[in-house]
C-alpha positions as CSV (number, residue, x, y, z in Angstrom):
1,M,108.3,111.4,79.6
2,T,109.2,113.7,82.4
3,S,111.5,112.7,85.2
4,E,108.6,112.6,87.8
5,F,107.3,109.5,86.1
6,V,110.6,107.6,86.1
7,Y,111.7,105.1,88.7
8,H,115.3,105.5,89.8
9,S,117.5,102.4,90.3
10,H,121.3,102.0,90.6
11,F,121.3,98.3,89.8
12,W,118.4,97.6,87.4
13,L,117.8,98.9,83.9
14,E,115.0,98.1,81.5
15,E,114.5,98.9,77.9
16,P,110.8,98.8,76.8
17,E,109.5,96.9,73.8
18,P,109.0,99.3,70.9
19,D,105.3,98.4,70.6
20,N,104.5,98.1,74.3
21,P,105.9,100.5,76.9
22,F,104.6,98.3,79.7
23,A,106.8,95.3,78.8
24,A,110.6,95.2,79.0
25,R,112.6,94.2,75.9
26,H,115.9,94.0,77.8
27,C,116.6,93.8,81.5
28,Y,120.1,94.6,82.9
29,C,121.3,93.8,86.4
30,H,124.4,95.8,87.3
31,G,125.1,95.9,83.6
32,Y,124.6,92.2,82.9
33,D,121.9,91.2,80.4
34,V,119.6,89.1,82.6
35,Y,117.7,87.1,80.0
36,G,120.5,87.2,77.4
37,Q,123.4,86.3,79.6
38,V,122.7,85.6,83.3
39,I,120.0,83.0,83.1
40,T,122.0,80.9,80.6
41,R,125.5,81.3,82.1
42,A,125.1,81.9,85.8
43,G,123.9,79.8,88.7
44,W,121.0,80.8,91.0
45,F,123.3,81.7,93.9
46,E,125.6,83.6,91.6
47,Y,122.7,85.7,90.3
48,L,121.4,86.1,93.9
49,L,124.6,87.6,95.1
50,L,124.9,89.8,92.0
51,L,121.5,91.3,92.8
52,F,122.5,92.0,96.4
53,Q,126.1,93.0,96.0
54,G,126.4,94.5,92.5
55,Q,129.3,92.4,91.4
56,R,129.9,88.9,90.2
57,P,130.7,86.7,93.3
58,S,133.5,84.3,93.6
59,P,132.9,80.5,93.4
60,E,133.7,80.3,97.1
61,Q,131.0,82.7,97.9
62,C,128.5,80.8,95.8
63,R,129.4,77.5,97.5
64,L,129.0,79.1,101.0
65,L,125.6,80.6,100.0
66,A,124.5,77.2,98.6
67,T,125.3,75.5,101.8
68,L,123.6,78.2,103.9
69,A,120.5,77.9,101.7
70,K,120.3,74.2,102.5
71,V,120.8,74.9,106.2
72,L,117.9,77.4,106.3
73,A,115.6,75.8,103.8
74,N,113.3,74.3,106.4
75,P,113.6,75.6,110.0
76,G,111.0,73.0,111.0
77,P,107.8,73.2,113.0
78,R,109.6,74.1,116.2
79,D,110.4,77.5,114.6
80,A,107.8,80.3,115.2
81,S,107.8,81.4,111.5
82,V,107.0,77.8,110.3
83,R,104.3,77.4,112.9
84,A,102.7,80.7,111.8
85,A,102.7,79.4,108.2
86,M,101.1,76.1,109.4
87,N,98.4,78.0,111.3
88,A,97.6,79.9,108.1
89,G,97.6,76.8,106.0
90,V,95.3,74.8,108.3
91,S,92.9,77.7,108.5
92,G,92.2,77.4,104.8
93,T,93.1,80.9,103.9
94,T,94.9,82.0,100.8
95,T,98.2,80.4,100.0
96,S,100.1,83.6,99.9
97,S,99.0,84.5,103.4
98,A,101.0,81.6,104.8
99,L,104.2,83.2,103.5
100,I,103.2,86.5,104.9
101,A,102.6,84.9,108.3
102,A,106.0,83.2,108.1
103,L,107.7,86.5,107.3
104,A,105.9,88.4,110.0
105,A,106.7,85.8,112.7
106,G,110.2,85.2,111.4
107,S,111.2,88.9,111.5
108,G,111.4,89.2,115.2
109,Q,113.9,88.9,118.0
110,Y,113.7,85.2,118.8
111,G,115.4,83.4,116.0
112,G,114.2,86.0,113.6
113,G,115.5,88.5,111.2
114,Q,116.1,91.2,113.8
115,E,118.6,88.9,115.5
116,V,120.5,88.8,112.2
117,T,120.6,92.6,112.0
118,V,121.9,93.0,115.5
119,W,124.5,90.2,115.2
120,L,125.9,91.7,112.0
121,Q,126.0,95.1,113.6
122,W,128.0,93.6,116.5
123,W,130.3,91.9,114.1
124,Q,131.0,95.1,112.2
125,A,131.7,96.9,115.5
126,L,133.6,94.2,117.4
127,G,135.0,91.9,114.7
128,A,136.9,88.8,116.0
129,D,137.7,90.4,119.4
130,L,136.4,87.9,121.9
131,P,136.9,90.1,125.0
132,A,135.0,92.9,123.2
133,W,132.1,90.4,122.6
134,Q,132.1,89.3,126.2
135,A,132.0,92.9,127.3
136,R,129.2,93.7,125.0
137,I,127.2,90.7,126.1
138,A,127.6,91.8,129.8
139,N,126.6,95.4,128.9
140,P,124.7,95.6,125.7
141,E,124.2,99.0,124.2
142,E,120.7,100.3,123.7
143,E,119.5,102.1,120.6
144,E,119.8,105.9,121.0
145,I,116.7,106.4,118.9
146,P,113.5,104.5,119.9
147,D,112.2,102.2,117.2
148,I,109.6,99.5,117.0
149,W,112.0,97.0,118.6
150,L,112.2,96.5,122.4
151,P,115.7,96.1,123.9
152,M,117.2,92.8,123.0
153,E,116.7,90.5,126.0
154,H,119.4,88.0,125.1
155,C,122.6,87.9,123.1
156,P,121.7,87.7,119.4
157,G,122.5,84.4,117.9
158,F,121.9,82.4,121.0
159,D,118.8,80.5,122.3
160,P,117.5,81.9,125.6
161,N,115.4,78.8,126.2
162,G,118.1,76.2,125.6
163,D,120.6,74.3,127.8
164,S,122.9,72.7,125.3
165,T,123.9,73.3,121.7
166,P,121.5,71.4,119.4
167,T,123.1,68.8,117.2
168,P,121.9,70.4,113.9
169,V,123.4,73.7,114.9
170,C,126.8,72.0,115.4
171,Q,126.5,70.1,112.1
172,A,125.5,73.3,110.2
173,L,128.4,75.2,111.7
174,D,130.9,72.4,110.8
175,A,129.5,72.3,107.2
176,L,129.7,76.0,106.7
177,A,133.2,76.2,108.2
178,T,134.4,74.0,105.3
179,Q,133.3,76.7,102.9
180,A,134.0,79.8,104.8
181,P,137.2,82.0,104.7
182,A,139.9,81.1,107.2
183,Q,139.8,84.5,108.9
184,G,136.0,85.0,108.6
185,A,133.1,85.1,111.0
186,V,132.1,81.4,110.6
187,T,135.6,80.2,111.4
188,W,135.8,82.5,114.4
189,L,132.4,81.5,115.7
190,S,133.4,77.8,115.3
191,N,136.4,78.4,117.5
192,E,134.9,80.6,120.0
193,Y,131.2,79.7,120.4
194,Q,131.7,77.8,123.6
195,A,133.4,80.8,125.2
196,L,130.5,82.9,124.0
197,E,128.0,80.4,125.4
198,Q,129.7,80.7,128.8
199,A,129.4,84.5,128.6
200,T,125.7,84.4,127.6
201,G,124.6,81.5,129.6
202,Y,122.8,80.2,126.5
203,P,123.6,77.8,123.7
204,L,124.4,78.8,120.2
205,A,121.3,78.9,117.9
206,M,120.9,78.4,114.2
207,V,120.4,82.2,113.7
208,G,123.9,82.8,115.0
209,V,125.4,80.3,112.6
210,A,123.5,81.9,109.7
211,S,124.5,85.4,110.8
212,A,128.1,84.5,110.7
213,A,127.8,83.0,107.2
214,L,125.9,86.1,106.0
215,A,128.7,88.2,107.4
216,D,131.3,86.2,105.5
217,L,129.3,86.8,102.3
218,G,130.0,90.5,102.7
219,L,126.4,91.5,103.2
220,E,125.3,94.6,105.1
221,P,123.0,94.0,108.1
222,D,119.8,94.9,106.2
223,Q,120.8,92.8,103.2
224,A,121.7,89.9,105.4
225,T,118.3,90.1,107.2
226,M,116.4,90.2,103.9
227,L,118.3,87.1,102.5
228,Y,117.8,85.2,105.8
229,L,114.1,85.7,105.6
230,I,113.9,84.6,101.9
231,L,116.0,81.5,102.4
232,R,113.7,80.2,105.2
233,L,110.5,80.4,103.1
234,P,110.6,77.0,101.3
235,G,110.1,75.0,104.5
236,A,107.3,77.3,105.7
237,A,105.5,77.0,102.4
238,V,105.7,73.2,102.3
239,H,104.6,72.8,106.0
240,A,101.6,75.2,105.3
241,L,100.6,73.2,102.3
242,E,100.8,69.9,104.2
243,Q,98.6,71.2,107.1
244,K,96.1,72.6,104.6
245,R,95.8,69.1,103.1
246,L,95.6,67.3,106.5
247,G,93.0,69.7,107.9
248,W,92.3,71.3,111.3
249,K,91.1,68.1,113.0
250,L,94.7,66.8,113.1
251,F,96.2,70.1,114.1
252,P,97.3,70.5,117.7
253,Y,95.3,72.8,119.9
254,Y,92.5,73.5,117.4
255,G,90.5,70.3,117.6
256,P,90.5,69.8,121.4
257,A,89.9,73.5,122.0
258,I,86.8,73.8,119.9
259,Q,83.5,73.1,121.8
260,L,80.1,73.6,120.4
261,L,77.7,75.1,123.0
262,N,74.6,74.3,120.9
263,D,75.6,71.1,119.1
264,P,72.4,69.9,117.3
265,N,73.7,66.3,117.5
266,T,73.9,66.3,121.3
267,P,70.7,65.3,123.1
268,D,69.2,67.8,125.5
269,P,67.9,65.9,128.6
270,A,65.7,68.9,129.5
271,R,63.8,68.5,126.2
272,E,63.5,64.7,126.1
273,G,59.9,63.7,125.5
274,V,58.9,67.3,124.6
275,S,57.4,67.8,121.2
276,P,58.6,70.7,119.2
């Protein structure tokens, strides 16, 4: 086989079955035998971090990720990505389209993946320097190269529509702080978020808490964004399935907004007494 027909990967290696080149006999992730070692000896979060980072994570990292996964498992119907999945579910379309809808809506700049990207970029550039954060908030830098994203209209990690920090956000931050490193982003955010709220004029949002935890896991911005989107899918899936089962008549906006102009069950006064 020539090299032009070979996929190149630095973290994944497969050996084919001798009688079927389309099936793998052995799969290795960063040198670990996935089906011979990993699935019988490692936990889910240990394997997940191995995939992303290329090395076996510490128990502390696994506990932090496990807590974050529970925090993000169901953003709830107030979240745009979950509502997108619910719309797909109630429409009766294919099940997979609900997850695609959740990913699309959840990748944006309001509580979405792009906020995670920008937050981690700021953390990499500013670290735990509160005055530097306050200065960046006052004068955010714009991308030198135009991209698909419009300029960020609010500080990443904060809710531009809120007035006070929601209770679940505070609870999630406290829970993650018990698992996070003492000198990490979560601990810093736990100590300084009120000062940041004063600088932004907005309350801390769940995406900011999650971003700090992803930074403490040692993830790069793109890695963190991918994992953030993945961890939010369970709730979107379950909400979509529920709405599909309940049907559109119980779904807000759909039922009251649908009006039949030629409803055959509605009598027409102009035609009363007229034979067809």
